N, C-alpha and C positions, 0 to 999 in steps of 0.2 A: 517591529520590522520583520517582514517575511524573509525567510531564507530562499535562495534561488540557485540556479545553475552555477556551479563552481564553488559553492559553499560546502563546508564540511557538515555532514548529517550529524545531528546531536548524538554523541557517544555516551548516552545515559542508560541506566538500568531501570526498567519499568515493569510493573505487574503485567502478567500475561495469562490468558486462559486458552486452553486447547482441549477439544474433545468433550465427550459427555460421560466418560467412564467413571469419574469421581468428582466430588465437589472440589472447588479451587482450594489449594493449600499453600498459598503464598508464592506460587511460581513466578519467576521473573525472566526477562530476556535482556541481555546486554547488547545494546544497539551499536556498540563500538566494535564488536566482533563481526567479521564478514566471512571468515573461513574461505577467503578467496572467491566469494560468490557475489553476484549482483543482488540487489534487493529491490523489490517493488513493494512499497509501503503505501497503503491507501487508507484514508480516514473516511468514516461516515459520521453523520451528526448524532444519531441516537438509535439504540436498540428498540425493538418493538414499534417500528414505524413502517411506512409504506414503500418508499423508494429504496431504502437501505437494503432490505433483503434481496431485491433484484440485483443490486450491484454486488453484494457479497457472493451470491450464487454465481453470478457472471464471472467474477474474478476466480472463484473456487474452481470453475471449470477449466481454468488455465494453469492450475498447479503443475501438471505434468509437462505442459508446453514450456513453462518457465524453467522447470528442472532441466529440460533438454538444453536450455540456454544458460546453464549454470547460474540460475537465479532462484531466489526464494521469495515467497509471497508472505507478507505480514499485513494483517488488517488492524484497524484501531478505531476506537471511539472514546468519548469521554465518560462512558459507563464503567461500572465496576466489574470485576471478574465474576462476581455472583450473578449480576444481571446478564452478562454474556452467557454464562452457563445456563441460566433459566431460559433464555431465548433459544439457545441451541436445543435444549431439551424439549421445547414446545413446538419445534418445527424440524421435521426430518430432513428437509432440504438444507437447512442451516447446519444440522448435526453432521451432515456429510461433507461440509466445507472444512476439511481437516488441515487447517493452517493456523498458526498462532494469531490470537486476537489480543492486541494490547488493551489493557484496562487503564486508560489515562484519565481517571476520574479526578485527579489533582490538576489536570491540564498541563502537566509539566512539559510533555513533549509537544502538545499542540501549541502552547505558548512559545516554546523555543523555536518552533517552525514558523510562527506568526500566522496561524490559520484559524484562530478562534473568532467566530462571528460574535461581535461584542453585544448586540442586542439579545440574541438567543442564548449566548453563553455556551455554545457547543462548537465543535470543529466543523469547518466547511468541508465539502467533498473534495479533498485534495489527494493527489497521487504524486509520489516521488519515486523516481528511478535513480538508484544509488549504485555507483560502481564499486568494485572490490576494494578500493582504497577509501571507501566511505564518503566519497564526494558526490554531491547531487549533480546528476547529468540531465535530468528532465523534471519539470514540475507542471502540473495542471491543477487548477483550482476552479471548482464550480460552486455556484450558490447552493442554498439549501434545497431548492425546488427542482433542480435539473440533474438527472442521473447521467452517468458516464457510459462510455463504450469501453469495457475492459479490454477488448481485442486491440484497441489502439495502443495499450501498453506493450503488447507483443510486437506490434509493428515498429514502435519507437525503439524498443530494446534491440530488435534486429538491426535497425539502422545504426544505433549507437555502437553496436558490437562490430560493425564493418570497419569503423574508424575511417570511413570514406565520406565523400560528399554525396548525400542522398537527396534526390529531387522531391518535389511535392508528390504526395500519394505513393511514394516508393514502397514496394513490397519486396520481401526476401526473394532472392533469385533474379531480380531485375538488375539492369545495368546501373552502375553508380556513375556519377559525373567525373569526367577526367578533363581537367583544365588543359588547354593547349599549351605546349611547351614553348 
């Protein structure tokens, strides 16, 4: 069963890889810790593929914008930390995507979230926006062949952080809806 809006994001510790300075050495990330920040967690199916790097680079370009919104970016796939490292080393654009990549090769997190594509045995293209209380506030899931628009995560995060009613296609700075009293 897939987790959705209002559900607690799994508070588990999973392997993670970040950067290209050294081989992976068993680093982990505790997903129960929020440090008072929002999280944007996005999964891609597999490293060394075609659509995935476009999404990773697209999300990577948003790291500073997310930080301005008290949010952190975390990527994930069902590959190992060593595969992540090798892929980053092989592509300078990916090496520059300096945010943690979860190595969910046991599919512990992907299964807990309910996003494993059963026939392919990999994670779907899923994005979760999680509030500082570790509660899922937004979920999108795409099939294996459709890339996402990472900028939509910023728009949705902006809307969520207003704690107001935001109409269709709302953008930061625009009027929110005010019901008549």
